OpenMM code with the backbone's topology and positions (N, CA, C; nanometers):
from openmm import Vec3, app, unit

residues = "MET ARG ARG ILE ILE VAL ASN PRO CYS LEU LYS GLU SER ILE ILE PHE VAL GLN THR ALA ALA GLU THR ASN GLY ALA VAL THR GLU LEU ILE ILE THR LEU GLN PRO GLY GLY GLY ASN PRO LEU HIS TYR HIS THR SER TYR THR GLU THR PHE THR ALA LEU GLU GLY GLU LEU GLY LEU GLU PHE LYS ASN HIS GLN ARG PHE ILE LEU LYS PRO GLY GLU ALA TYR VAL VAL LYS ILE GLY GLN VAL HIS ARG PHE PHE ASN PRO GLY ASN THR GLU ILE ARG PHE ARG ASN GLU VAL TYR PRO GLY HIS THR GLY PHE GLU ASN THR LEU ARG ILE LEU ALA GLY LEU ALA SER ASP GLY LEU TYR SER THR ARG ASN VAL PRO LYS ASN PHE THR HIS LEU ALA ILE CYS GLY ILE LEU SER ASP MET ARG LEU PRO GLY ILE MET SER PHE THR THR PRO LEU LEU LYS LEU ILE ALA VAL TRP ALA LYS LYS LYS GLY VAL GLU GLN GLN LEU LEU ASP LYS TYR CYS SER".split()
positions = [
    Vec3(2.4986, 0.1914, 1.7735),
    Vec3(2.3862, 0.1105, 1.7374),
    Vec3(2.4106, -0.0265, 1.8055),
    Vec3(2.2944, -0.0920, 1.8372),
    Vec3(2.3053, -0.2274, 1.8979),
    Vec3(2.3259, -0.3360, 1.7914),
    Vec3(2.4092, -0.4089, 1.8210),
    Vec3(2.4545, -0.5172, 1.7141),
    Vec3(2.3277, -0.6276, 1.7336),
    Vec3(2.2827, -0.6414, 1.8619),
    Vec3(2.1945, -0.7727, 1.8809),
    Vec3(2.0553, -0.6852, 1.9100),
    Vec3(1.9321, -0.7190, 1.8447),
    Vec3(1.8104, -0.6892, 1.8951),
    Vec3(1.7215, -0.8175, 1.9112),
    Vec3(1.6030, -0.7908, 1.9671),
    Vec3(1.5224, -0.9089, 1.9963),
    Vec3(1.3748, -0.8552, 1.9657),
    Vec3(1.2874, -0.9187, 1.8884),
    Vec3(1.1415, -0.8997, 1.8391),
    Vec3(1.0803, -1.0039, 1.9135),
    Vec3(1.0151, -0.9824, 2.0264),
    Vec3(0.9478, -1.0850, 2.0890),
    Vec3(0.8122, -1.1401, 2.0273),
    Vec3(0.7785, -1.0387, 1.9520),
    Vec3(0.6405, -1.0936, 1.8869),
    Vec3(0.6609, -1.1836, 1.7696),
    Vec3(0.7793, -1.1602, 1.6788),
    Vec3(0.8204, -1.2488, 1.5911),
    Vec3(0.9039, -1.3737, 1.6348),
    Vec3(0.9320, -1.3718, 1.7524),
    Vec3(0.9912, -1.4706, 1.8332),
    Vec3(1.1467, -1.5042, 1.7631),
    Vec3(1.2205, -1.3700, 1.7691),
    Vec3(1.3453, -1.3661, 1.6805),
    Vec3(1.4391, -1.2804, 1.7412),
    Vec3(1.5718, -1.3245, 1.7641),
    Vec3(1.6931, -1.2213, 1.7990),
    Vec3(1.7593, -1.2152, 1.6611),
    Vec3(1.8213, -1.1072, 1.6460),
    Vec3(1.8991, -1.0629, 1.5244),
    Vec3(2.0200, -1.0035, 1.5552),
    Vec3(2.1404, -1.0714, 1.5077),
    Vec3(2.2555, -1.0247, 1.5081),
    Vec3(2.3037, -0.9572, 1.3882),
    Vec3(2.3563, -0.8166, 1.3949),
    Vec3(2.4043, -0.7646, 1.2833),
    Vec3(2.5279, -0.7841, 1.2491),
    Vec3(2.5684, -0.8969, 1.1671),
    Vec3(2.6981, -0.9125, 1.1208),
    Vec3(2.7792, -0.8154, 1.0538),
    Vec3(2.7179, -0.7723, 0.9525),
    Vec3(2.7693, -0.6607, 0.8532),
    Vec3(2.6389, -0.5696, 0.8379),
    Vec3(2.6836, -0.4416, 0.8296),
    Vec3(2.5805, -0.3544, 0.7886),
    Vec3(2.6085, -0.2864, 0.6602),
    Vec3(2.5147, -0.2259, 0.5799),
    Vec3(2.5383, -0.1401, 0.4647),
    Vec3(2.6411, -0.0590, 0.4716),
    Vec3(2.6409, 0.0304, 0.5842),
    Vec3(2.7414, 0.1299, 0.6018),
    Vec3(2.8758, 0.0855, 0.6168),
    Vec3(2.8855, -0.0442, 0.6722),
    Vec3(3.0324, -0.1085, 0.6867),
    Vec3(3.0773, -0.1664, 0.5741),
    Vec3(2.9780, -0.2086, 0.4661),
    Vec3(3.0304, -0.2575, 0.3485),
    Vec3(3.0151, -0.1753, 0.2346),
    Vec3(3.0111, -0.0477, 0.2536),
    Vec3(2.9911, 0.0467, 0.1492),
    Vec3(2.8736, 0.0121, 0.0622),
    Vec3(2.7472, -0.0395, 0.1168),
    Vec3(2.6295, -0.0530, 0.0553),
    Vec3(2.6263, -0.1884, -0.0207),
    Vec3(2.7349, -0.2761, -0.0088),
    Vec3(2.7411, -0.4070, -0.0746),
    Vec3(2.6342, -0.5145, -0.0299),
    Vec3(2.6476, -0.5316, 0.1149),
    Vec3(2.5371, -0.6242, 0.1849),
    Vec3(2.4892, -0.5908, 0.3197),
    Vec3(2.3997, -0.6242, 0.3566),
    Vec3(2.3571, -0.6452, 0.5095),
    Vec3(2.3666, -0.7933, 0.5342),
    Vec3(2.4218, -0.8160, 0.6456),
    Vec3(2.4319, -0.9689, 0.6808),
    Vec3(2.3788, -0.9753, 0.8110),
    Vec3(2.2765, -1.0760, 0.8436),
    Vec3(2.2332, -1.0945, 0.9837),
    Vec3(2.2362, -1.2386, 1.0111),
    Vec3(2.2421, -1.2650, 1.1197),
    Vec3(2.2290, -1.4123, 1.1947),
    Vec3(2.0894, -1.4084, 1.2638),
    Vec3(1.9871, -1.4770, 1.2125),
    Vec3(1.8672, -1.4702, 1.3121),
    Vec3(1.8488, -1.6166, 1.3658),
    Vec3(1.8128, -1.6062, 1.5115),
    Vec3(1.7681, -1.7120, 1.5679),
    Vec3(1.6079, -1.6901, 1.5957),
    Vec3(1.5405, -1.7946, 1.5595),
    Vec3(1.4034, -1.7988, 1.5590),
    Vec3(1.3442, -1.9144, 1.6435),
    Vec3(1.2643, -1.8820, 1.7326),
    Vec3(1.1918, -1.9926, 1.8232),
    Vec3(1.0770, -2.0591, 1.7396),
    Vec3(1.0388, -2.1743, 1.7875),
    Vec3(0.9384, -2.2537, 1.7428),
    Vec3(0.7996, -2.1610, 1.7390),
    Vec3(0.7599, -2.1502, 1.6253),
    Vec3(0.6316, -2.0922, 1.5890),
    Vec3(0.6678, -1.9295, 1.5289),
    Vec3(0.7987, -1.8830, 1.5557),
    Vec3(0.8340, -1.7571, 1.4959),
    Vec3(0.8286, -1.7452, 1.3484),
    Vec3(0.8188, -1.6338, 1.3209),
    Vec3(0.8270, -1.5824, 1.1583),
    Vec3(0.7602, -1.4557, 1.1449),
    Vec3(0.7602, -1.4047, 1.0160),
    Vec3(0.7064, -1.3004, 0.9618),
    Vec3(0.6060, -1.3072, 0.8567),
    Vec3(0.5200, -1.1986, 0.8388),
    Vec3(0.4229, -1.1959, 0.7415),
    Vec3(0.4787, -1.2140, 0.6075),
    Vec3(0.3895, -1.2684, 0.5161),
    Vec3(0.4181, -1.2446, 0.3619),
    Vec3(0.4252, -1.1088, 0.3099),
    Vec3(0.5574, -1.0918, 0.2504),
    Vec3(0.5814, -0.9655, 0.2046),
    Vec3(0.6742, -0.9800, 0.0642),
    Vec3(0.7273, -0.8543, 0.0154),
    Vec3(0.8093, -0.8660, -0.1051),
    Vec3(0.8954, -0.7393, -0.0921),
    Vec3(1.0133, -0.7316, -0.1723),
    Vec3(1.0936, -0.6306, -0.1972),
    Vec3(1.1069, -0.5876, -0.3296),
    Vec3(1.1309, -0.4531, -0.3754),
    Vec3(1.1360, -0.3986, -0.5058),
    Vec3(1.2887, -0.3460, -0.5303),
    Vec3(1.3747, -0.3451, -0.4278),
    Vec3(1.5090, -0.3027, -0.4533),
    Vec3(1.6103, -0.3838, -0.4183),
    Vec3(1.5916, -0.4994, -0.3501),
    Vec3(1.6963, -0.5954, -0.2998),
    Vec3(1.6584, -0.7412, -0.3023),
    Vec3(1.7590, -0.8245, -0.3119),
    Vec3(1.7408, -0.9780, -0.3094),
    Vec3(1.7797, -1.0263, -0.1649),
    Vec3(1.7184, -1.1396, -0.1183),
    Vec3(1.7703, -1.1932, 0.0160),
    Vec3(1.8097, -1.3161, -0.0049),
    Vec3(1.9125, -1.3567, 0.0587),
    Vec3(1.9756, -1.5047, 0.0509),
    Vec3(1.9281, -1.5593, 0.1930),
    Vec3(1.8758, -1.6623, 0.2183),
    Vec3(1.8474, -1.7190, 0.3437),
    Vec3(1.9308, -1.8620, 0.3404),
    Vec3(2.0188, -1.8691, 0.4518),
    Vec3(2.0751, -2.0051, 0.4600),
    Vec3(2.0694, -2.0649, 0.5922),
    Vec3(1.9918, -2.1906, 0.5995),
    Vec3(1.9865, -2.2371, 0.7378),
    Vec3(2.1476, -2.2837, 0.7817),
    Vec3(2.1503, -2.2543, 0.9166),
    Vec3(2.2658, -2.2915, 0.9886),
    Vec3(2.2400, -2.3943, 1.0850),
    Vec3(2.1340, -2.3892, 1.1795),
    Vec3(2.0975, -2.4968, 1.2787),
    Vec3(1.9585, -2.5051, 1.2742),
    Vec3(1.9237, -2.6356, 1.2507),
    Vec3(1.7711, -2.6486, 1.2339),
    Vec3(1.7263, -2.6253, 1.1084),
    Vec3(1.5984, -2.6555, 1.0782),
    Vec3(1.5283, -2.6389, 0.9434),
    Vec3(1.4764, -2.5102, 0.9523),
    Vec3(1.4902, -2.4263, 0.8317),
    Vec3(1.4141, -2.2989, 0.8074),
    Vec3(1.3187, -2.3104, 0.7138),
    Vec3(1.1947, -2.2748, 0.7391),
    Vec3(1.0731, -2.2802, 0.6412),
    Vec3(1.0764, -2.1531, 0.5721),
    Vec3(1.0476, -2.1487, 0.4458),
    Vec3(1.0038, -2.0455, 0.3613),
    Vec3(0.8840, -2.0637, 0.2794),
    Vec3(0.8038, -1.9616, 0.2891),
    Vec3(0.6524, -1.9744, 0.2125),
    Vec3(0.6642, -1.8636, 0.1197),
    Vec3(0.6088, -1.9022, 0.0129),
    Vec3(0.5883, -1.8195, -0.1041),
    Vec3(0.4383, -1.7950, -0.1451),
    Vec3(0.4146, -1.7290, -0.2408),
    Vec3(0.2853, -1.6983, -0.3088),
    Vec3(0.1907, -1.8326, -0.3104),
    Vec3(0.0666, -1.8322, -0.3018),
    Vec3(-0.0024, -1.9568, -0.3013),
    Vec3(0.0386, -2.0808, -0.1993),
    Vec3(0.0737, -2.0287, -0.0862),
    Vec3(0.1078, -2.1219, 0.0289),
    Vec3(0.2245, -2.2286, -0.0087),
    Vec3(0.2785, -2.2013, -0.1198),
    Vec3(0.4159, -2.2925, -0.1517),
    Vec3(0.5015, -2.2910, -0.0413),
    Vec3(0.5454, -2.3922, 0.0076),
    Vec3(0.6542, -2.4084, 0.1227),
    Vec3(0.7740, -2.4805, 0.0580),
    Vec3(0.8575, -2.4395, 0.1466),
    Vec3(1.0130, -2.5045, 0.1095),
    Vec3(1.0761, -2.5086, 0.2435),
    Vec3(1.1432, -2.6216, 0.2830),
    Vec3(1.2167, -2.6313, 0.4071),
    Vec3(1.3745, -2.6375, 0.3542),
    Vec3(1.4559, -2.5401, 0.4333),
    Vec3(1.5931, -2.5556, 0.4102),
    Vec3(1.6653, -2.6185, 0.5191),
    Vec3(1.7387, -2.7330, 0.4958),
    Vec3(1.8224, -2.7836, 0.6061),
    Vec3(1.9600, -2.7309, 0.6164),
    Vec3(2.0180, -2.7403, 0.7259),
    Vec3(2.1485, -2.6717, 0.7510),
    Vec3(2.2531, -2.6800, 0.6305),
    Vec3(2.3012, -2.5750, 0.5975),
    Vec3(2.3782, -2.5721, 0.4706),
    Vec3(2.3258, -2.5384, 0.3557),
    Vec3(2.1857, -2.5510, 0.3356),
    Vec3(2.1209, -2.5023, 0.2232),
    Vec3(2.0685, -2.3859, 0.2209),
    Vec3(2.0799, -2.3160, 0.0833),
    Vec3(2.0442, -2.1744, 0.0772),
    Vec3(1.9417, -2.1643, -0.0481),
    Vec3(1.8734, -2.0447, -0.0162),
    Vec3(1.7881, -2.0024, -0.1193),
    Vec3(1.7662, -1.8515, -0.1382),
    Vec3(1.7771, -1.8083, -0.2549),
    Vec3(1.7802, -1.6774, -0.2894),
    Vec3(1.6435, -1.6151, -0.3308),
    Vec3(1.6006, -1.5348, -0.2610),
    Vec3(1.4477, -1.4691, -0.2978),
    Vec3(1.4835, -1.3408, -0.3805),
    Vec3(1.4120, -1.3431, -0.4948),
    Vec3(1.4394, -1.2523, -0.6006),
    Vec3(1.3549, -1.1201, -0.5648),
    Vec3(1.4016, -1.0342, -0.6282),
    Vec3(1.3082, -0.8912, -0.6277),
    Vec3(1.1758, -0.9181, -0.6790),
    Vec3(1.0732, -0.8782, -0.6019),
    Vec3(0.9462, -0.8850, -0.6335),
    Vec3(0.8831, -1.0290, -0.5886),
    Vec3(0.9681, -1.1115, -0.5519),
    Vec3(0.9096, -1.2553, -0.5227),
    Vec3(0.8353, -1.2424, -0.3616),
    Vec3(0.7250, -1.2807, -0.3601),
    Vec3(0.6521, -1.2760, -0.2309),
    Vec3(0.7047, -1.4120, -0.1381),
    Vec3(0.7328, -1.3640, -0.0141),
    Vec3(0.7939, -1.4693, 0.0692),
    Vec3(0.7678, -1.4360, 0.2144),
    Vec3(0.7911, -1.5184, 0.3013),
    Vec3(0.8220, -1.5136, 0.4394),
    Vec3(0.9045, -1.6345, 0.4832),
    Vec3(0.9707, -1.6042, 0.6065),
    Vec3(1.0565, -1.7175, 0.6737),
    Vec3(0.9767, -1.7603, 0.7978),
    Vec3(0.9862, -1.8839, 0.8462),
    Vec3(0.9295, -1.9365, 0.9731),
    Vec3(0.9802, -2.0470, 1.0157),
    Vec3(0.9882, -2.0869, 1.1426),
    Vec3(1.0507, -2.1998, 1.2215),
    Vec3(0.9300, -2.3068, 1.1821),
    Vec3(0.9432, -2.4108, 1.1293),
    Vec3(0.8624, -2.5112, 1.1046),
    Vec3(0.8666, -2.6270, 1.2237),
    Vec3(0.9658, -2.6149, 1.3074),
    Vec3(0.9854, -2.7248, 1.4147),
    Vec3(0.9550, -2.6898, 1.5467),
    Vec3(0.9886, -2.7651, 1.6416),
    Vec3(0.9802, -2.7365, 1.7895),
    Vec3(1.0882, -2.7010, 1.8642),
    Vec3(1.2002, -2.6646, 1.8096),
    Vec3(1.3308, -2.6206, 1.8746),
    Vec3(1.3750, -2.5075, 1.7924),
    Vec3(1.4430, -2.4322, 1.8834),
    Vec3(1.5055, -2.3083, 1.8205),
    Vec3(1.6162, -2.3397, 1.6969),
    Vec3(1.5919, -2.2381, 1.5848),
    Vec3(1.6811, -2.2395, 1.4490),
    Vec3(1.7723, -2.1227, 1.4472),
    Vec3(1.8723, -2.1341, 1.3707),
    Vec3(1.9360, -2.0168, 1.3362),
    Vec3(1.9753, -2.0222, 1.1841),
    Vec3(1.9722, -1.8997, 1.1226),
    Vec3(1.9982, -1.8878, 0.9775),
    Vec3(2.0657, -1.7557, 0.9472),
    Vec3(2.1265, -1.7506, 0.8438),
    Vec3(2.1795, -1.6349, 0.7883),
    Vec3(2.0812, -1.5557, 0.6917),
    Vec3(2.0684, -1.4333, 0.7057),
    Vec3(2.0183, -1.3614, 0.6055),
    Vec3(2.1053, -1.2567, 0.5486),
    Vec3(2.1103, -1.2573, 0.4119),
    Vec3(2.1950, -1.1645, 0.3522),
    Vec3(2.0994, -1.0811, 0.2539),
    Vec3(2.1377, -0.9394, 0.2441),
    Vec3(2.0524, -0.8479, 0.1592),
    Vec3(2.1410, -0.7874, 0.0708),
    Vec3(2.1128, -0.8062, -0.0588),
    Vec3(2.1915, -0.7511, -0.1616),
    Vec3(2.1206, -0.6450, -0.2506),
    Vec3(2.1464, -0.5272, -0.2785),
    Vec3(2.2657, -0.4643, -0.1933),
    Vec3(2.2378, -0.4426, -0.0491),
    Vec3(2.3244, -0.4054, 0.0128),
    Vec3(2.3043, -0.3725, 0.1619),
    Vec3(2.1809, -0.2606, 0.1606),
    Vec3(2.1104, -0.2581, 0.2837),
    Vec3(1.9876, -0.1503, 0.2804),
    Vec3(1.9818, -0.1102, 0.4427),
    Vec3(2.0259, 0.0121, 0.4451),
    Vec3(2.0153, 0.0707, 0.5755),
    Vec3(1.8789, 0.0832, 0.6159),
    Vec3(1.7872, 0.1286, 0.5546),
    Vec3(1.6399, 0.1416, 0.5758),
    Vec3(1.5952, -0.0020, 0.6484),
    Vec3(1.6297, -0.1256, 0.5593),
    Vec3(1.5888, -0.2331, 0.6072),
    Vec3(1.6409, -0.2583, 0.7451),
    Vec3(1.7696, -0.2353, 0.7625),
    Vec3(1.8301, -0.2488, 0.9061),
    Vec3(1.7679, -0.1677, 1.0085),
    Vec3(1.7387, -0.0345, 0.9778),
    Vec3(1.6635, 0.0511, 1.0682),
    Vec3(1.5170, 0.0053, 1.1127),
    Vec3(1.4718, -0.0518, 1.0128),
    Vec3(1.3184, -0.1043, 1.0318),
    Vec3(1.3241, -0.2161, 1.1211),
    Vec3(1.4106, -0.2983, 1.1096),
    Vec3(1.4258, -0.4303, 1.2039),
    Vec3(1.4412, -0.3624, 1.3409),
    Vec3(1.5229, -0.2849, 1.3698),
    Vec3(1.5417, -0.2204, 1.4940),
    Vec3(1.4128, -0.1373, 1.5467),
    Vec3(1.3517, -0.0668, 1.4630),
    Vec3(1.2286, 0.0090, 1.4797),
    Vec3(1.1378, -0.1086, 1.5255),
    Vec3(1.0867, -0.2286, 1.4383),
    Vec3(1.0038, -0.3198, 1.4733),
    Vec3(1.0342, -0.3982, 1.6143),
    Vec3(1.1538, -0.4187, 1.6234),
    Vec3(1.1885, -0.4809, 1.7643),
    Vec3(1.1539, -0.3990, 1.8705),
    Vec3(1.1870, -0.2569, 1.8509),
    Vec3(1.1559, -0.1833, 1.9671),
    Vec3(1.0036, -0.1625, 1.9902),
    Vec3(0.9126, -0.1555, 1.8797),
    Vec3(0.7714, -0.1492, 1.9030),
    Vec3(0.7289, -0.2690, 1.9511),
    Vec3(0.7779, -0.3864, 1.9201),
    Vec3(0.7121, -0.5107, 1.9657),
    Vec3(0.7452, -0.5228, 2.1117),
    Vec3(0.8697, -0.4794, 2.1605),
    Vec3(0.9166, -0.4747, 2.3004),
    Vec3(0.8338, -0.3914, 2.3789),
    Vec3(0.7944, -0.2743, 2.3112),
    Vec3(0.7030, -0.1638, 2.3844),
    Vec3(0.5516, -0.2046, 2.3890),
    Vec3(0.5297, -0.3333, 2.3514),
    Vec3(0.3761, -0.3585, 2.3460),
    Vec3(0.3129, -0.2980, 2.2364),
    Vec3(0.3762, -0.2569, 2.1243),
    Vec3(0.3005, -0.1613, 2.0405),
    Vec3(0.2757, -0.2427, 1.8848),
    Vec3(0.2737, -0.3776, 1.8971),
    Vec3(0.2384, -0.4541, 1.7873),
    Vec3(0.1022, -0.5207, 1.7850),
    Vec3(0.0448, -0.5671, 1.6935),
    Vec3(-0.1020, -0.6322, 1.6870),
    Vec3(-0.0831, -0.7570, 1.7080),
    Vec3(-0.2034, -0.8292, 1.6968),
    Vec3(-0.1824, -0.9784, 1.7082),
    Vec3(-0.1456, -1.0469, 1.5651),
    Vec3(-0.1583, -0.9621, 1.4679),
    Vec3(-0.1231, -0.9882, 1.3222),
    Vec3(0.0419, -0.9690, 1.3178),
    Vec3(0.1085, -0.9612, 1.3994),
    Vec3(0.2575, -0.9282, 1.4169),
    Vec3(0.3032, -0.8055, 1.3297),
    Vec3(0.2377, -0.7178, 1.3135),
    Vec3(0.2736, -0.5959, 1.2627),
    Vec3(0.2307, -0.4722, 1.3515),
    Vec3(0.2956, -0.3543, 1.3435),
    Vec3(0.2778, -0.2358, 1.4376),
    Vec3(0.1135, -0.2210, 1.4467),
    Vec3(0.0654, -0.1739, 1.5582),
    Vec3(-0.0584, -0.1366, 1.5878),
    Vec3(-0.1099, 0.0047, 1.5122),
    Vec3(0.0183, 0.0877, 1.5240),
    Vec3(-0.0258, 0.2235, 1.4793),
    Vec3(0.0063, 0.2292, 1.3365),
    Vec3(-0.0881, 0.2624, 1.2343),
    Vec3(-0.0787, 0.2434, 1.0873),
    Vec3(0.0267, 0.3434, 1.0368),
    Vec3(0.0581, 0.4705, 1.1114),
    Vec3(0.1567, 0.5521, 1.0437),
    Vec3(0.2983, 0.4963, 1.0824),
    Vec3(0.3095, 0.4107, 1.2001),
    Vec3(0.4385, 0.3382, 1.2237),
    Vec3(0.4545, 0.2290, 1.1087),
    Vec3(0.3418, 0.1627, 1.0677),
    Vec3(0.3314, 0.0646, 0.9656),
    Vec3(0.3903, 0.1047, 0.8344),
    Vec3(0.3288, 0.2163, 0.8188),
    Vec3(0.3672, 0.2930, 0.6903),
    Vec3(0.4993, 0.3401, 0.6845),
    Vec3(0.5788, 0.3931, 0.7856),
    Vec3(0.7021, 0.4189, 0.7822),
    Vec3(0.7974, 0.3074, 0.7794),
    Vec3(0.7640, 0.1985, 0.8404),
    Vec3(0.8563, 0.0856, 0.8206),
    Vec3(0.8476, 0.0157, 0.7009),
    Vec3(0.7221, 0.0131, 0.6124),
    Vec3(0.7093, -0.0570, 0.4982),
    Vec3(0.7954, 0.0265, 0.3797),
    Vec3(0.7701, 0.1542, 0.4001),
    Vec3(0.8340, 0.2196, 0.2918),
    Vec3(0.9871, 0.2308, 0.3329),
    Vec3(1.0349, 0.2675, 0.4591),
    Vec3(1.1713, 0.2763, 0.4937),
    Vec3(1.2477, 0.1438, 0.4421),
    Vec3(1.1814, 0.0335, 0.4610),
    Vec3(1.2653, -0.0822, 0.4286),
    Vec3(1.2090, -0.1624, 0.3169),
    Vec3(1.1522, -0.0852, 0.2177),
    Vec3(1.0955, -0.1686, 0.0939),
    Vec3(1.0294, -0.2913, 0.1342),
    Vec3(0.9567, -0.3105, 0.2376),
    Vec3(0.8734, -0.4257, 0.2545),
    Vec3(0.7443, -0.4037, 0.2064),
    Vec3(0.6857, -0.4635, 0.0995),
    Vec3(0.5580, -0.4422, 0.0494),
    Vec3(0.4730, -0.5600, 0.0659),
    Vec3(0.3435, -0.5225, 0.0908),
    Vec3(0.2441, -0.6298, 0.1220),
    Vec3(0.1945, -0.6754, -0.0199),
    Vec3(0.1692, -0.8159, -0.0149),
    Vec3(0.1247, -0.8642, -0.1391),
    Vec3(-0.0333, -0.8782, -0.1440),
    Vec3(-0.0757, -0.9216, -0.2592),
    Vec3(-0.2253, -0.9468, -0.2772),
    Vec3(-0.3085, -0.8198, -0.2469),
    Vec3(-0.4463, -0.8351, -0.2053),
    Vec3(-0.5179, -0.7339, -0.1847),
    Vec3(-0.4478, -0.6085, -0.0975),
    Vec3(-0.3700, -0.6478, -0.0147),
    Vec3(-0.3149, -0.5498, 0.0578),
    Vec3(-0.1958, -0.4521, -0.0332),
    Vec3(-0.1876, -0.4983, -0.1457),
    Vec3(-0.0836, -0.4205, -0.2252),
    Vec3(-0.1466, -0.2956, -0.2546),
    Vec3(-0.2757, -0.2868, -0.2628),
    Vec3(-0.3595, -0.1592, -0.3106),
    Vec3(-0.3437, -0.0310, -0.2046),
    Vec3(-0.2605, -0.0920, -0.0652),
    Vec3(-0.2531, 0.0044, 0.0276),
    Vec3(-0.1188, 0.0738, 0.0146),
    Vec3(-0.0339, 0.0401, -0.0927),
    Vec3(0.1081, 0.0789, -0.1103),
    Vec3(0.1163, 0.2455, -0.1239),
    Vec3(0.0171, 0.2921, -0.2293),
    Vec3(0.0140, 0.4448, -0.2402),
    Vec3(-0.0241, 0.5073, -0.1298),
    Vec3(-0.1175, 0.4683, -0.0476),
    Vec3(-0.1635, 0.5290, 0.0860),
    Vec3(-0.0359, 0.5170, 0.1919),
    Vec3(0.0083, 0.4073, 0.1927),
    Vec3(0.1328, 0.4021, 0.2947),
    Vec3(0.2424, 0.4984, 0.2442),
    Vec3(0.2571, 0.5211, 0.1271),
    Vec3(0.3790, 0.6084, 0.0790),
    Vec3(0.3363, 0.7277, 0.1325),
    Vec3(0.1970, 0.7744, 0.1091),
    Vec3(0.1655, 0.9149, 0.1336),
    Vec3(0.1622, 0.9359, 0.2887),
    Vec3(0.1108, 0.8377, 0.3757),
    Vec3(0.1355, 0.8613, 0.5103),
    Vec3(0.2807, 0.8639, 0.5654),
    Vec3(0.3665, 0.7692, 0.4926),
    Vec3(0.5232, 0.7804, 0.5258),
    Vec3(0.5643, 0.9049, 0.4958),
    Vec3(0.5266, 0.9776, 0.3803),
    Vec3(0.5775, 1.1239, 0.3543),
    Vec3(0.5441, 1.2264, 0.4576),
    Vec3(0.4064, 1.1966, 0.4794),
    Vec3(0.3525, 1.2986, 0.5841),
    Vec3(0.4230, 1.2733, 0.7308),
    Vec3(0.4384, 1.1601, 0.7641),
    Vec3(0.4967, 1.1220, 0.8808),
    Vec3(0.6394, 1.1812, 0.8995),
    Vec3(0.7158, 1.1660, 0.7936),
    Vec3(0.8741, 1.2125, 0.7851),
    Vec3(0.8606, 1.3738, 0.7865),
    Vec3(0.7624, 1.4348, 0.7263),
    Vec3(0.7516, 1.5803, 0.7387),
    Vec3(0.7209, 1.6205, 0.8820),
    Vec3(0.6343, 1.5403, 0.9515),
    Vec3(0.5947, 1.5720, 1.0823),
    Vec3(0.6992, 1.5326, 1.2000),
    Vec3(0.7905, 1.4675, 1.1428),
    Vec3(0.9181, 1.4162, 1.2377),
    Vec3(0.8830, 1.2982, 1.3055),
    Vec3(0.7889, 1.2198, 1.2852),
    Vec3(0.7438, 1.0811, 1.3311),
    Vec3(0.8606, 0.9895, 1.2739),
    Vec3(0.8987, 0.9808, 1.1732),
    Vec3(1.0014, 0.8863, 1.1257),
    Vec3(1.1220, 0.9087, 1.2037),
    Vec3(1.1801, 1.0413, 1.2345),
    Vec3(1.2862, 1.0774, 1.3027),
    Vec3(1.2773, 1.0309, 1.4433),
    Vec3(1.1536, 1.0330, 1.4969),
    Vec3(1.1327, 1.0130, 1.6425),
    Vec3(1.1589, 0.8480, 1.6603),
    Vec3(1.1065, 0.7627, 1.5722),
    Vec3(1.1178, 0.6301, 1.5807),
    Vec3(1.2739, 0.6056, 1.5500),
    Vec3(1.3480, 0.6773, 1.4651),
    Vec3(1.4822, 0.6374, 1.4451),
    Vec3(1.5654, 0.6923, 1.5661),
    Vec3(1.5390, 0.8021, 1.6377),
    Vec3(1.6012, 0.8460, 1.7479),
    Vec3(1.5782, 0.7343, 1.8734),
    Vec3(1.4549, 0.7060, 1.8738),
    Vec3(1.4241, 0.6028, 1.9850),
    Vec3(1.4899, 0.4633, 1.9709),
    Vec3(1.4746, 0.4178, 1.8681),
    Vec3(1.5188, 0.2656, 1.8441),
    Vec3(1.6445, 0.2454, 1.7623),
    Vec3(1.6866, 0.3453, 1.7002),
    Vec3(1.8217, 0.3189, 1.6161),
    Vec3(1.9442, 0.3995, 1.6626),
    Vec3(1.9403, 0.4762, 1.7632),
    Vec3(2.0553, 0.5440, 1.7961),
    Vec3(2.1599, 0.4539, 1.8776),
] * unit.nanometer
topology = app.Topology()
chain = topology.addChain("A")
for resn in residues:
    res = topology.addResidue(resn, chain)
    for name in ("N", "CA", "C"):
        topology.addAtom(name, app.Element.getBySymbol(name[0]), res)
């Protein structure tokens, strides 16, 4: 598997420093380089925490109700299970930060690879998510990335679609194409 991936839509490159498999499930550790204007949509997780540490430049974190927090180099923030969040680059220059997932999560890692591949293949929407709803469902469930607010009502539907897609081999096709 590739140790470095690029998601042009989210304006990020990711280095896999440690994977869940390499740490017996203890941690997934990433170094992310984010271009100006880069970032991901609001989401939350039900099975792991994330620690964000700014390394170079300022890292923006946004939470529920548009609450924003800026991390300076060396500062860290732990996003708890269930906490709605997103990260972004608030400045005009490239930034780097560490992202640690506890416990490590292979589904999260594979989803990052799938999303980067889909984005590179032009299969992302203008809302920075996969155009194909089945791909969105697979990634959301595989990675435990849940959508907040009114979109949270889609979670049961996403689960059903993801189960169907797994039975039909769509999940395996994505894993084979982007994670091998």
